[in-house]
DRENMARMAR-367277 format. One record per residue (C-alpha): residue number from 1; chain; x negated, y negated, z. Coordinates in nm, 2 decimals. Example, Ala and Ser with C-alpha at 12.3 -4.5 7.8 and 13.67 -1.06 7.14 Angstrom:
REM DRENMARMAR-367277
+-----+-----+--------+--------+--------+
| seq | mol |     px |     py |     pz |
+-----+-----+--------+--------+--------+
|   1 |   A |  -1.23 |   0.45 |   0.78 |
|   2 |   A |  -1.37 |   0.11 |   0.71 |
+-----+-----+--------+--------+--------+
END
This chain:
REM DRENMARMAR-367277
+-----+-----+--------+--------+--------+
| seq | mol |     px |     py |     pz |
+-----+-----+--------+--------+--------+
|   1 |   A |  -2.02 |  -0.52 |  -0.28 |
|   2 |   A |  -2.30 |  -0.29 |  -0.14 |
|   3 |   A |  -2.40 |  -0.58 |   0.10 |
|   4 |   A |  -2.05 |  -0.59 |   0.24 |
|   5 |   A |  -2.00 |  -0.46 |   0.60 |
|   6 |   A |  -1.64 |  -0.38 |   0.51 |
|   7 |   A |  -1.76 |  -0.15 |   0.23 |
|   8 |   A |  -1.99 |   0.05 |   0.45 |
|   9 |   A |  -1.74 |   0.07 |   0.73 |
|  10 |   A |  -1.47 |   0.19 |   0.49 |
|  11 |   A |  -1.71 |   0.44 |   0.34 |
|  12 |   A |  -1.81 |   0.58 |   0.68 |
|  13 |   A |  -1.44 |   0.62 |   0.78 |
|  14 |   A |  -1.36 |   0.79 |   0.45 |
|  15 |   A |  -1.66 |   1.03 |   0.49 |
|  16 |   A |  -1.53 |   1.12 |   0.84 |
|  17 |   A |  -1.19 |   1.21 |   0.71 |
|  18 |   A |  -1.34 |   1.40 |   0.41 |
|  19 |   A |  -1.55 |   1.60 |   0.66 |
|  20 |   A |  -1.23 |   1.68 |   0.86 |
|  21 |   A |  -1.06 |   1.79 |   0.55 |
|  22 |   A |  -1.35 |   2.02 |   0.45 |
|  23 |   A |  -1.36 |   2.15 |   0.81 |
|  24 |   A |  -1.01 |   2.29 |   0.77 |
|  25 |   A |  -1.04 |   2.40 |   0.41 |
|  26 |   A |  -1.35 |   2.57 |   0.26 |
|  27 |   A |  -1.45 |   2.41 |  -0.08 |
|  28 |   A |  -1.42 |   2.75 |  -0.25 |
|  29 |   A |  -1.06 |   2.78 |  -0.15 |
|  30 |   A |  -0.99 |   2.43 |  -0.27 |
|  31 |   A |  -1.16 |   2.50 |  -0.61 |
|  32 |   A |  -0.96 |   2.83 |  -0.64 |
|  33 |   A |  -0.63 |   2.64 |  -0.58 |
|  34 |   A |  -0.73 |   2.37 |  -0.83 |
|  35 |   A |  -0.80 |   2.63 |  -1.09 |
|  36 |   A |  -0.47 |   2.80 |  -1.04 |
|  37 |   A |  -0.26 |   2.48 |  -1.07 |
|  38 |   A |  -0.03 |   2.41 |  -1.37 |
|  39 |   A |  -0.13 |   2.05 |  -1.47 |
|  40 |   A |   0.16 |   2.01 |  -1.71 |
|  41 |   A |   0.36 |   1.90 |  -1.42 |
|  42 |   A |   0.14 |   1.59 |  -1.38 |
|  43 |   A |   0.29 |   1.44 |  -1.70 |
|  44 |   A |   0.64 |   1.38 |  -1.55 |
|  45 |   A |   0.48 |   1.30 |  -1.21 |
|  46 |   A |   0.27 |   1.02 |  -1.37 |
|  47 |   A |   0.55 |   0.88 |  -1.57 |
|  48 |   A |   0.78 |   0.87 |  -1.27 |
|  49 |   A |   0.51 |   0.70 |  -1.05 |
|  50 |   A |   0.46 |   0.44 |  -1.32 |
|  51 |   A |   0.84 |   0.39 |  -1.33 |
|  52 |   A |   0.84 |   0.34 |  -0.96 |
|  53 |   A |   0.60 |   0.05 |  -1.01 |
|  54 |   A |   0.86 |  -0.13 |  -1.22 |
|  55 |   A |   1.10 |  -0.10 |  -0.92 |
|  56 |   A |   0.83 |  -0.27 |  -0.71 |
|  57 |   A |   0.80 |  -0.54 |  -0.98 |
|  58 |   A |   1.17 |  -0.60 |  -0.96 |
|  59 |   A |   1.15 |  -0.63 |  -0.58 |
|  60 |   A |   0.85 |  -0.86 |  -0.61 |
|  61 |   A |   1.05 |  -1.08 |  -0.85 |
|  62 |   A |   1.29 |  -1.16 |  -0.58 |
|  63 |   A |   1.02 |  -1.21 |  -0.32 |
|  64 |   A |   0.87 |  -1.49 |  -0.54 |
|  65 |   A |   1.19 |  -1.62 |  -0.69 |
|  66 |   A |   1.19 |  -1.94 |  -0.48 |
|  67 |   A |   0.84 |  -2.01 |  -0.61 |
|  68 |   A |   0.91 |  -1.93 |  -0.97 |
|  69 |   A |   1.16 |  -1.71 |  -1.15 |
|  70 |   A |   0.94 |  -1.45 |  -1.33 |
|  71 |   A |   1.09 |  -1.13 |  -1.49 |
|  72 |   A |   1.00 |  -0.79 |  -1.35 |
|  73 |   A |   0.85 |  -0.71 |  -1.69 |
|  74 |   A |   0.60 |  -0.99 |  -1.67 |
|  75 |   A |   0.52 |  -0.91 |  -1.31 |
|  76 |   A |   0.45 |  -0.54 |  -1.39 |
|  77 |   A |   0.10 |  -0.60 |  -1.52 |
|  78 |   A |   0.01 |  -0.81 |  -1.22 |
|  79 |   A |   0.11 |  -0.53 |  -0.98 |
|  80 |   A |  -0.09 |  -0.28 |  -1.18 |
|  81 |   A |  -0.39 |  -0.51 |  -1.16 |
|  82 |   A |  -0.35 |  -0.55 |  -0.79 |
|  83 |   A |  -0.32 |  -0.17 |  -0.74 |
|  84 |   A |  -0.63 |  -0.13 |  -0.96 |
|  85 |   A |  -0.82 |  -0.38 |  -0.74 |
|  86 |   A |  -0.71 |  -0.19 |  -0.42 |
|  87 |   A |  -0.85 |   0.13 |  -0.58 |
|  88 |   A |  -1.18 |  -0.02 |  -0.69 |
|  89 |   A |  -1.26 |  -0.29 |  -0.44 |
|  90 |   A |  -1.32 |  -0.26 |  -0.06 |
|  91 |   A |  -1.09 |  -0.38 |   0.22 |
|  92 |   A |  -0.77 |  -0.35 |   0.00 |
|  93 |   A |  -0.87 |  -0.66 |  -0.19 |
|  94 |   A |  -0.59 |  -0.61 |  -0.43 |
|  95 |   A |  -0.36 |  -0.81 |  -0.21 |
|  96 |   A |  -0.59 |  -1.12 |  -0.24 |
|  97 |   A |  -0.63 |  -1.04 |  -0.62 |
|  98 |   A |  -0.25 |  -1.04 |  -0.67 |
|  99 |   A |  -0.22 |  -1.39 |  -0.51 |
| 100 |   A |  -0.51 |  -1.52 |  -0.71 |
| 101 |   A |  -0.38 |  -1.39 |  -1.04 |
| 102 |   A |  -0.03 |  -1.52 |  -0.97 |
| 103 |   A |  -0.17 |  -1.86 |  -0.91 |
| 104 |   A |  -0.39 |  -1.85 |  -1.22 |
| 105 |   A |  -0.13 |  -1.71 |  -1.46 |
| 106 |   A |   0.19 |  -1.87 |  -1.33 |
| 107 |   A |   0.06 |  -2.18 |  -1.16 |
| 108 |   A |   0.22 |  -2.11 |  -0.82 |
| 109 |   A |   0.08 |  -2.17 |  -0.48 |
| 110 |   A |  -0.18 |  -1.90 |  -0.40 |
| 111 |   A |  -0.09 |  -1.93 |  -0.03 |
| 112 |   A |   0.28 |  -1.87 |  -0.09 |
| 113 |   A |   0.19 |  -1.58 |  -0.32 |
| 114 |   A |  -0.02 |  -1.42 |  -0.05 |
| 115 |   A |   0.27 |  -1.47 |   0.19 |
| 116 |   A |   0.50 |  -1.28 |  -0.04 |
| 117 |   A |   0.25 |  -1.00 |  -0.05 |
| 118 |   A |   0.24 |  -0.99 |   0.33 |
| 119 |   A |   0.62 |  -0.97 |   0.35 |
| 120 |   A |   0.62 |  -0.70 |   0.08 |
| 121 |   A |   0.38 |  -0.50 |   0.30 |
| 122 |   A |   0.61 |  -0.52 |   0.59 |
| 123 |   A |   0.90 |  -0.37 |   0.40 |
| 124 |   A |   0.67 |  -0.10 |   0.27 |
| 125 |   A |   0.55 |  -0.02 |   0.62 |
| 126 |   A |   0.90 |  -0.01 |   0.76 |
| 127 |   A |   1.03 |   0.21 |   0.48 |
| 128 |   A |   0.74 |   0.46 |   0.52 |
| 129 |   A |   0.79 |   0.46 |   0.89 |
| 130 |   A |   1.16 |   0.54 |   0.85 |
| 131 |   A |   1.07 |   0.82 |   0.60 |
| 132 |   A |   0.81 |   0.95 |   0.85 |
| 133 |   A |   1.02 |   0.95 |   1.16 |
| 134 |   A |   1.33 |   1.08 |   0.98 |
| 135 |   A |   1.14 |   1.38 |   0.84 |
| 136 |   A |   0.96 |   1.44 |   1.16 |
| 137 |   A |   1.29 |   1.46 |   1.35 |
| 138 |   A |   1.43 |   1.70 |   1.10 |
| 139 |   A |   1.13 |   1.92 |   1.02 |
| 140 |   A |   0.90 |   1.88 |   1.32 |
| 141 |   A |   0.54 |   1.78 |   1.33 |
| 142 |   A |   0.20 |   1.88 |   1.48 |
| 143 |   A |   0.00 |   1.66 |   1.72 |
| 144 |   A |  -0.19 |   1.48 |   1.45 |
| 145 |   A |   0.12 |   1.37 |   1.27 |
| 146 |   A |   0.30 |   1.28 |   1.59 |
| 147 |   A |   0.00 |   1.06 |   1.68 |
| 148 |   A |   0.01 |   0.89 |   1.33 |
| 149 |   A |   0.38 |   0.83 |   1.38 |
| 150 |   A |   0.33 |   0.68 |   1.73 |
| 151 |   A |   0.06 |   0.44 |   1.61 |
| 152 |   A |   0.27 |   0.34 |   1.31 |
| 153 |   A |   0.57 |   0.27 |   1.54 |
| 154 |   A |   0.37 |   0.03 |   1.76 |
| 155 |   A |   0.22 |  -0.16 |   1.46 |
| 156 |   A |   0.53 |  -0.20 |   1.25 |
| 157 |   A |   0.79 |  -0.25 |   1.53 |
| 158 |   A |   0.57 |  -0.54 |   1.65 |
| 159 |   A |   0.56 |  -0.68 |   1.30 |
| 160 |   A |   0.94 |  -0.64 |   1.27 |
| 161 |   A |   0.99 |  -0.84 |   1.59 |
| 162 |   A |   0.76 |  -1.11 |   1.47 |
| 163 |   A |   0.93 |  -1.13 |   1.13 |
| 164 |   A |   1.28 |  -1.13 |   1.29 |
| 165 |   A |   1.18 |  -1.42 |   1.52 |
| 166 |   A |   1.04 |  -1.62 |   1.23 |
| 167 |   A |   1.37 |  -1.57 |   1.03 |
| 168 |   A |   1.58 |  -1.67 |   1.33 |
| 169 |   A |   1.37 |  -1.95 |   1.47 |
| 170 |   A |   1.14 |  -2.07 |   1.19 |
| 171 |   A |   1.02 |  -2.40 |   1.34 |
| 172 |   A |   0.98 |  -2.27 |   1.69 |
| 173 |   A |   0.79 |  -1.96 |   1.56 |
| 174 |   A |   0.56 |  -2.18 |   1.35 |
| 175 |   A |   0.46 |  -2.38 |   1.66 |
| 176 |   A |   0.42 |  -2.07 |   1.87 |
| 177 |   A |   0.20 |  -1.89 |   1.61 |
| 178 |   A |  -0.02 |  -2.20 |   1.57 |
| 179 |   A |  -0.06 |  -2.21 |   1.95 |
| 180 |   A |  -0.17 |  -1.85 |   1.94 |
| 181 |   A |  -0.42 |  -1.92 |   1.67 |
| 182 |   A |  -0.56 |  -2.21 |   1.88 |
| 183 |   A |  -0.65 |  -1.95 |   2.14 |
| 184 |   A |  -0.88 |  -1.76 |   1.90 |
| 185 |   A |  -1.25 |  -1.83 |   1.89 |
| 186 |   A |  -1.33 |  -2.13 |   1.66 |
| 187 |   A |  -1.47 |  -1.92 |   1.38 |
| 188 |   A |  -1.14 |  -1.72 |   1.35 |
| 189 |   A |  -0.91 |  -2.01 |   1.36 |
| 190 |   A |  -0.93 |  -2.11 |   0.99 |
| 191 |   A |  -0.83 |  -1.77 |   0.87 |
| 192 |   A |  -0.56 |  -1.75 |   1.14 |
| 193 |   A |  -0.41 |  -2.08 |   1.02 |
| 194 |   A |  -0.42 |  -1.95 |   0.66 |
| 195 |   A |  -0.24 |  -1.63 |   0.75 |
| 196 |   A |   0.03 |  -1.82 |   0.94 |
| 197 |   A |   0.09 |  -2.06 |   0.65 |
| 198 |   A |   0.10 |  -1.77 |   0.41 |
| 199 |   A |   0.34 |  -1.57 |   0.62 |
| 200 |   A |   0.58 |  -1.86 |   0.67 |
| 201 |   A |   0.58 |  -1.93 |   0.29 |
| 202 |   A |   0.65 |  -1.57 |   0.21 |
| 203 |   A |   0.95 |  -1.55 |   0.45 |
| 204 |   A |   1.15 |  -1.81 |   0.25 |
| 205 |   A |   1.29 |  -1.55 |   0.01 |
| 206 |   A |   1.45 |  -1.34 |   0.29 |
| 207 |   A |   1.69 |  -1.62 |   0.37 |
| 208 |   A |   1.86 |  -1.56 |   0.03 |
| 209 |   A |   2.13 |  -1.28 |   0.09 |
| 210 |   A |   2.11 |  -1.16 |  -0.27 |
| 211 |   A |   1.73 |  -1.14 |  -0.27 |
| 212 |   A |   1.73 |  -0.97 |   0.07 |
| 213 |   A |   1.99 |  -0.71 |  -0.05 |
| 214 |   A |   1.78 |  -0.62 |  -0.36 |
| 215 |   A |   1.46 |  -0.60 |  -0.15 |
| 216 |   A |   1.64 |  -0.37 |   0.10 |
| 217 |   A |   1.76 |  -0.14 |  -0.18 |
| 218 |   A |   1.45 |  -0.14 |  -0.40 |
| 219 |   A |   1.20 |  -0.06 |  -0.12 |
| 220 |   A |   1.33 |   0.29 |  -0.03 |
| 221 |   A |   1.41 |   0.36 |  -0.39 |
| 222 |   A |   1.06 |   0.30 |  -0.51 |
| 223 |   A |   0.91 |   0.51 |  -0.22 |
| 224 |   A |   1.16 |   0.79 |  -0.28 |
| 225 |   A |   1.06 |   0.80 |  -0.65 |
| 226 |   A |   0.70 |   0.83 |  -0.53 |
| 227 |   A |   0.81 |   1.12 |  -0.30 |
| 228 |   A |   0.96 |   1.29 |  -0.60 |
| 229 |   A |   0.63 |   1.24 |  -0.78 |
| 230 |   A |   0.47 |   1.43 |  -0.49 |
| 231 |   A |   0.73 |   1.70 |  -0.54 |
| 232 |   A |   0.65 |   1.73 |  -0.91 |
| 233 |   A |   0.28 |   1.77 |  -0.83 |
| 234 |   A |   0.39 |   2.04 |  -0.58 |
| 235 |   A |   0.57 |   2.23 |  -0.86 |
| 236 |   A |   0.23 |   2.24 |  -1.04 |
| 237 |   A |   0.09 |   2.42 |  -0.73 |
| 238 |   A |   0.39 |   2.64 |  -0.70 |
| 239 |   A |   0.47 |   2.51 |  -0.35 |
| 240 |   A |   0.82 |   2.62 |  -0.24 |
| 241 |   A |   0.90 |   2.32 |  -0.02 |
| 242 |   A |   1.20 |   2.10 |   0.00 |
| 243 |   A |   1.19 |   1.72 |  -0.07 |
| 244 |   A |   1.17 |   1.64 |   0.30 |
| 245 |   A |   0.81 |   1.78 |   0.32 |
| 246 |   A |   0.70 |   1.57 |   0.03 |
| 247 |   A |   0.86 |   1.26 |   0.18 |
| 248 |   A |   0.66 |   1.33 |   0.50 |
| 249 |   A |   0.34 |   1.39 |   0.31 |
| 250 |   A |   0.38 |   1.08 |   0.10 |
| 251 |   A |   0.46 |   0.87 |   0.41 |
| 252 |   A |   0.18 |   1.01 |   0.62 |
| 253 |   A |  -0.08 |   0.96 |   0.35 |
| 254 |   A |   0.02 |   0.60 |   0.28 |
| 255 |   A |   0.06 |   0.51 |   0.65 |
| 256 |   A |  -0.30 |   0.63 |   0.70 |
| 257 |   A |  -0.41 |   0.37 |   0.45 |
| 258 |   A |  -0.34 |   0.10 |   0.70 |
| 259 |   A |  -0.67 |   0.21 |   0.86 |
| 260 |   A |  -1.00 |   0.08 |   0.71 |
| 261 |   A |  -1.13 |   0.31 |   0.44 |
| 262 |   A |  -1.32 |   0.31 |   0.12 |
| 263 |   A |  -1.17 |   0.21 |  -0.22 |
| 264 |   A |  -0.84 |   0.39 |  -0.29 |
| 265 |   A |  -0.81 |   0.51 |   0.07 |
| 266 |   A |  -0.99 |   0.83 |  -0.02 |
| 267 |   A |  -1.03 |   1.05 |   0.28 |
| 268 |   A |  -0.75 |   0.94 |   0.52 |
| 269 |   A |  -0.48 |   0.99 |   0.25 |
| 270 |   A |  -0.59 |   1.34 |   0.17 |
| 271 |   A |  -0.64 |   1.45 |   0.53 |
| 272 |   A |  -0.30 |   1.34 |   0.66 |
| 273 |   A |  -0.11 |   1.46 |   0.35 |
| 274 |   A |  -0.28 |   1.80 |   0.38 |
| 275 |   A |  -0.18 |   1.81 |   0.75 |
| 276 |   A |   0.18 |   1.79 |   0.65 |
| 277 |   A |   0.16 |   2.05 |   0.38 |
| 278 |   A |  -0.03 |   2.29 |   0.61 |
| 279 |   A |   0.23 |   2.24 |   0.88 |
| 280 |   A |   0.49 |   2.33 |   0.62 |
| 281 |   A |   0.33 |   2.67 |   0.59 |
| 282 |   A |   0.09 |   2.63 |   0.30 |
| 283 |   A |  -0.27 |   2.76 |   0.32 |
| 284 |   A |  -0.54 |   2.50 |   0.41 |
| 285 |   A |  -0.72 |   2.53 |   0.07 |
| 286 |   A |  -0.41 |   2.50 |  -0.14 |
| 287 |   A |  -0.28 |   2.21 |   0.08 |
| 288 |   A |  -0.61 |   2.02 |   0.04 |
| 289 |   A |  -0.62 |   2.08 |  -0.34 |
| 290 |   A |  -0.26 |   1.96 |  -0.36 |
| 291 |   A |  -0.34 |   1.64 |  -0.16 |
| 292 |   A |  -0.64 |   1.56 |  -0.38 |
| 293 |   A |  -0.44 |   1.60 |  -0.70 |
| 294 |   A |  -0.13 |   1.41 |  -0.56 |
| 295 |   A |  -0.36 |   1.12 |  -0.46 |
| 296 |   A |  -0.53 |   1.12 |  -0.81 |
| 297 |   A |  -0.18 |   1.09 |  -0.97 |
| 298 |   A |  -0.11 |   0.77 |  -0.78 |
| 299 |   A |  -0.45 |   0.60 |  -0.82 |
| 300 |   A |  -0.60 |   0.71 |  -1.15 |
| 301 |   A |  -0.33 |   0.62 |  -1.40 |
| 302 |   A |  -0.25 |   0.28 |  -1.24 |
| 303 |   A |  -0.62 |   0.20 |  -1.22 |
| 304 |   A |  -0.66 |   0.27 |  -1.59 |
| 305 |   A |  -0.35 |   0.07 |  -1.67 |
| 306 |   A |  -0.47 |  -0.22 |  -1.45 |
| 307 |   A |  -0.80 |  -0.24 |  -1.63 |
| 308 |   A |  -0.61 |  -0.25 |  -1.96 |
| 309 |   A |  -0.38 |  -0.53 |  -1.84 |
| 310 |   A |  -0.69 |  -0.72 |  -1.72 |
| 311 |   A |  -0.80 |  -0.76 |  -2.08 |
| 312 |   A |  -0.45 |  -0.85 |  -2.18 |
| 313 |   A |  -0.43 |  -1.14 |  -1.93 |
| 314 |   A |  -0.79 |  -1.23 |  -2.02 |
| 315 |   A |  -0.95 |  -1.18 |  -1.68 |
| 316 |   A |  -1.26 |  -0.97 |  -1.63 |
| 317 |   A |  -1.32 |  -0.74 |  -1.34 |
| 318 |   A |  -1.60 |  -0.97 |  -1.23 |
| 319 |   A |  -1.34 |  -1.25 |  -1.23 |
| 320 |   A |  -1.11 |  -1.05 |  -1.02 |
| 321 |   A |  -1.38 |  -0.99 |  -0.76 |
| 322 |   A |  -1.47 |  -1.36 |  -0.77 |
| 323 |   A |  -1.10 |  -1.45 |  -0.73 |
| 324 |   A |  -1.06 |  -1.23 |  -0.42 |
| 325 |   A |  -1.36 |  -1.41 |  -0.27 |
| 326 |   A |  -1.22 |  -1.75 |  -0.36 |
| 327 |   A |  -0.88 |  -1.68 |  -0.20 |
| 328 |   A |  -1.00 |  -1.77 |   0.15 |
| 329 |   A |  -1.12 |  -2.11 |   0.03 |
| 330 |   A |  -0.81 |  -2.15 |  -0.18 |
| 331 |   A |  -0.57 |  -2.08 |   0.11 |
| 332 |   A |  -0.76 |  -2.30 |   0.34 |
| 333 |   A |  -0.74 |  -2.59 |   0.10 |
| 334 |   A |  -0.38 |  -2.51 |   0.03 |
| 335 |   A |  -0.25 |  -2.54 |   0.38 |
| 336 |   A |  -0.08 |  -2.86 |   0.27 |
| 337 |   A |   0.07 |  -2.72 |  -0.05 |
+-----+-----+--------+--------+--------+
END
């Protein structure tokens, strides 16, 4: 891992955002706010967040139903393992880990499993974007948050157009995407073909009206539950803010994770979440302390749970890392699956 360029790039970006955070909030102020917090509120916050993961498991069930009908209860450990991998491994390797574990445990195509993850990420991005834009329109925003919203709009609207075209014209879209891949330098073409194959496989579920309806309902529900988790953490810091601010902080922090960063997105998440809370009228030190604790609530419990589930499904952390590395070779050889 220490030899990975992605690791060092992510670490550098995380350190930049940590420096920005500390530039606006003195460490002494952050420590004072942490000392004054009521951590009893973290109990319901953690339980609610873990419950929101079950809603995500239900959504994922319908994304992979055409591959294999797996209950949300059986998928819950897989999602926890994937989230754990995102928090411990660089370059958000949890997405690859999930596809690998799905193939190993349930015997389904790793390429198709990866495609379902890509589709899931689209719905997550669009939901967060709606939360972000809706709260910005209602509550306002500073230049930093408006910039984040603008970049997010460009990325996810482009993705929405691509996905819409694939649903409407699947065969024509496949030919068009492969033509685009052919324009890439030779060394990037294999991974380009892998991504196209994965994406097209993952889109199959969206042609089922029932599955699409459940996905459309469960996506905002899961993220709203996470926003309420943020509100519960805010109660521990005695922040007198309405739910809209927590929806914006949650959306801003998670949208920032689309940028490269170190494991768990530490740095960008805290900085942008703090920016929202400061804009809402909270002091910089307390806002930074709040952002640190809120992020800990959404990464520490699921990381611990993911490590526990790893032992249950009889895969080691080393095996998870090896599986993530093998996914490129697996998807390349699976283009005919």
